[in-house]
N, C-alpha and C positions, 0 to 999 in steps of 0.2 A: 919532632917531625917538622920539616921546613914548610913554609907557606906554599912554596912551589909544588911540593909533593901532594897537596890537597886540592889543586885546581881541578874541579870536577864538573863534568857535564851531567845534567839531568835530562834524559831523553824520555819524553812522555808519549806513550802510545794511546791515542785518543786525545791528542794535544789541544783540541778545540772544544772538548766536552766540559761539563760543569766542574768536575773535580780538578782537571788540569788547569782550566782558566782561573779558578779560585786559587790554586797553588801559585800560578804565575803572578796574579795580582798581589797575593800575600807576600811572596818573596820580594817583589819590587817595592811593596809598602814597607817591609822591614828594612830594606836598604835605605829607603828615603826617610825613615824615621817617622812615618805617619801612622804606624801601627806597631803594637808590641807583640811579643811572641806568645800570646795567650793560645793555649792548645798545642804548643810545640814542646813535646816531651824532652827533646834533646837539649832544651834550654834550662831544664831544671837544675838546681844546684848539685844534685847527685852526679851529674855528668860534666861538671865544670872542668875536670882534669882530663877528660877524654879528648884525644886529638881529632876533633871533627872539623870538616871544612867550615869556614866562616860563610855567612850569607853572601858576602861579596865574591866568594870562591865558586859559587854555583852558577853555571851557565845553562840556560834552558833551550831546548829544541824538541823535536818530536815528529811523529807521523800522525796523520788523520786522513780519513776518506771523505770528510766534508770540507767545504771551502768557505764557510762563513768565517769572516775575519775574527781573530781573537778579540779585537776591540769591540766588535759588534756583540759577540757572545758575552763579554764583560758588561756591556750596557744592559743586556737582558737580565743578567744576574743582579746587577745593581737595582734595576727596576723591581726585581722580585724580593729585594731586601737582604740578600746574602751578604752584601757589604755596601757601604755608603757611596753616593756619587762623589763625595769629597775625596774619598780614597781613590776612586777611579780616576778623577781629574789629576791627581798627583802622580799617577803611574802610566797615564795613557801613552805617553811617548815611548816608554819602555816596552809596552805591549806590542807596538809595531815592530820593534827590533826582534822580539821573540817570535812573532808571527812570520817574520822573514826566514826563520830557522825551522819552520814546519814543512815537511815533505809529504808527498802523497803516500798514503798507506796502502796496504794490500786488501783487496776484496775479491773473493773467489768468483763473483759474478761478472767482474769487469776485467779480470786478468786473463790474458791469453798466453798459452805456452806452459811449460812445466813450472811447478812451484819452485824448482831450483833457481830459475832465473829471477823470480820475485825475491827469494831469499837473498841472493847475491846483491840485488839492488838495495834492499832494506839494509843489509849489512854495510854496504858501501856508503850509504847515507850517514850511518853512525861514524864510520871511520873518517869520512870527510869532515864531519862536524868536529871531531876531536882534533884533526889536523888544523882546521881553520882557526880554532880558538886556543891552540896550544894546550890542550887538556891532557892531564895525566891519566885520567880514566873517565869513562862514561857509564853511569848507572842507568839502566833501562827499566822503567816502571810502567806496567800495563794498567791503565785506568780507563780502558775502552769499554764498550757495552758487553754485558754478560752474554756468553755463547750457550748454545744448547750442549748438553752432555755429549762427550765424544766416545764412540764405541772403541773398544780396544782392538787394535789390528796387530798382526805379527810384526810389522815394520816399527811399531811404537816401542818394541822391546830391544831391537837390535839396530845399532847406528849404521852398520853397513847396508842392511836392508832398507833402512829409512832413506839414506842418501841416494841409493839406487832408485827408489820409488819416486823421489822428488824430481828425477829427470824424466819421468813419464808425463807427456803432455796431455794424456787422456784422463788423468785422475788427480784429485787433490787429496793427498794422504794426510795432511796436517790441517787442523783448524787454524784460523788466522792467528790466535794467541800463541800457539805452539810454533808456527812458522816464524813469528816475531821473536820468540825465545831462541829459536835456532839461529836466526840472523844476529841476535845480540851476542850469543856465545861465540859465533864465528867472527864477530868484530872484536872479541876480547873483552866483552862487557858483562859485568854482573847483571842479573835479571831479577826483578821483583814482580810477582804476580799479585796485584792488589784486587783482582776480581776472582770469582769462583770458577772461571774458565780453566781449561786444561793447562794452558801455558807450558811451564817447564816440568809439570808433574809426570810426563811420559818418561818411562825408564830410559829410553835411548837418549833423551835430552839430559837427564840427570847424569848419565854416564859420560856424555860429552863434556858437561861442566866439570866432572871429576878429572877427565883426561886433560882438560885445559887449565885446571887449578883455579876455577872461577867460583865465587860464592853466589848463592841465590836464596830467595826467601819467598814466602807466601803461605797460604793464599786466602783471599777474601778479607779485605780490611774490616776491622772490627770498630764500628763507630757509634752505634746507637743501642737498639734493643738487645743485641747479643752482648754488648759491653755490660749492660745491666745484669743480664743473666749470669755472666761469669763472676759477678760480684755477689749476687743474691743466692744462686744455687748452692755454693759452699756453706752459706749460713744454715740452710736446712740440713745438710748432711752433717755438719759439725755439731749441731744441736740434736741430732738423732731424731729429726722430724721426717716423716715419710711423705714425699711428694707423690700424690696420686695422679695428677694430670697437670699439664702446663700448656695452655692454649694461647695462641697469639694471632693478632690481626695487624697487618701493615697496610697503611693507606699512603700512597705516594703519587705524585704527578711528575711533570718534567720528562726528561729523556729516560730516566730510570723507570718511571711508571710505564712508559710506552714499551720499553724493552721487556720488562718483567710481566707485562700484560700478555706476552706471548707464552703459552703453556710449555712450549718446547725449550724455552730459555729459563723460565722461572725455576725449573727443577734443580738446576745447579745450585741456586741460592737456597732453596728449601733443604736440599741434602746437606749442604754445608752447615746450616743452622742446626739441623737435627743431630748430626754427629757430635757437635759440641755439647749440646744439652745432655745427651746420653752419657757422654764421658764425665760431665760435671756431676751428675747424679749417681753414677756408678751402676745404673741399670736403665733399661728401656721403660719409658712411661708413655701414657697416652699424651701425645703432644701435637694436636692439629695446628697447622699454621697456614694462614691465608695471606697472600700478597695481592692487593687490588690496585689497579690503575685508576686514579681519580684526577683527571686533568686539571680540575678546578684548583687543586692544591698547589700547582706550580712546583716550585723548588722545595716546598715544605713536605716533611715526612712525619707521619704520626704512627706510633706503634702502641697497641693496647694488649696487655697480657693479663691472663687470669690464672693464678696458681691455686690449685686445690691441694691442701695438705692435711695430714693426720697427726694429732698430738697424743698426749698421755691419755690412756683409757679409751682410745678410739675417737677422741673429740675431733670433729671435722671443722676445718677453718679455711679461710681464703685470703689470698693477697692479690690485689689488683694494682697495676701501675700503668701510667700513660707517659709516653716519651714523645715530645714534639720538637722538631728542630730542622735545621738545614743540613742535610747530609753532606753536601759538598764542603760546607764550612767546617764540619767535623773531620772529614777525610783529608782535606788539603794539607793541614799542618802535619799529619801523619806521613803523607807522601814526602814532604820535605825532611822529616825526621829519618825516614827510611833511606833516603838518598845519602844523608850525612853518615848514618851508622854503617851502611853498606860500603860507602867509600872508604871509611876508616878500616873496616874489616878487610877489604881488598888490599889496601895499603899495608896492612899487617900480615898479609900472606895467607889469610884464611880462605878456605874453599868449601864447597859443598853447601848443604842446607844450614843456614844460620839459625840454629835453634833458639838462640838468645832473643831473636826477634819475634818469637811466638806471641809475645805481648800484643802485637799489632794485628793479629789475624784470628778469624773465626775457626779456620781449619789449618793450623800451623804445620808447616813442613819441618821434619826433624824433631818434633816434640809431640808428646801425648798429653802435655799439661795444658789445661784450659782454665784453671782457677786463677783469677786476676791477681790476687795477692802474691801467689807463687810465681806467676809470670813476671810481675814487677820485680821481685827479688832476683829472678834469673837474669832479667835484662840488665840490672845494675851490676851483677857479678860478671856477666859476660862482657859488658862495656869496659869494666875495669881491666880486662885482659888485652885491650886494644893498644 
């Protein structure tokens, strides 16, 4: 595959948030040689023969509803310890160029008129970006704030009904993530849902992707506590140990803590985590999970889990673990990985749900497999087809 064929735009929805900013700093640092690809799965030897875009082939842009500059957000993250001020100093100039490619996003509270007009504007932003930078494709990745669960509506199942409803100025039929997915597809772009929001999960949008021959993947990036669960839960089932309960507590600050402190929005995250655990254990178990906003923690997230399990002759035992880290530093390299793998899949003519990318998600589309070892094997086998 020629170098020209892999020139790829990475369009980030929520482009000035913690994950997107860390991804931008990381990409620029990789190009400048001031950081290595630690955490970037696509750089592992197993994928050395896969025709992925090089770091220099990725061009960044995006949408956001906030106007704090990317440089200012990066300074805040450096102060919080997500990356060093030395790294920031090395890429500061590049951040200004990326910031110049960020356009105003969609917010239902500030938009006037039908959603169709907002969708057209968002779509045109992506098309213009591709033309301006002579890109072969643009991969859209949603890393914006988690939304409240979306009620199913008749329009969500039928594309014709949906597009007619989008012309109605009196109602908003799609949540912002799904309107963004619609705009991405209409721009001819693959779409990645990195959050637990509805995004492209609606049947009408999946049908549109199929009609247009576009790939998509999601949802809810797997970075911390759930990553550990997908490794540990198969251990219990493979050793015929009975898990009686699995309780967890997540403490986090920053923008995520503020967003998930809203009961209407945290439900999407809780449901995503619960589905994965039940699938891993093969049955429903008592699994209370709490997510609490602790502003003092800043960008740090701590997860504590207690697993009660039963062994031979009814012996009762427990496993406890604590995971503390910077979620944006864990998520950002995965965003870069997903852009590279999805670009290669699009170039190879693949469409629909990219089940091989289940490895990256808590609630994977196109796959019922949650066990980490099996997901790893599937990713490698799938990448070998590109």
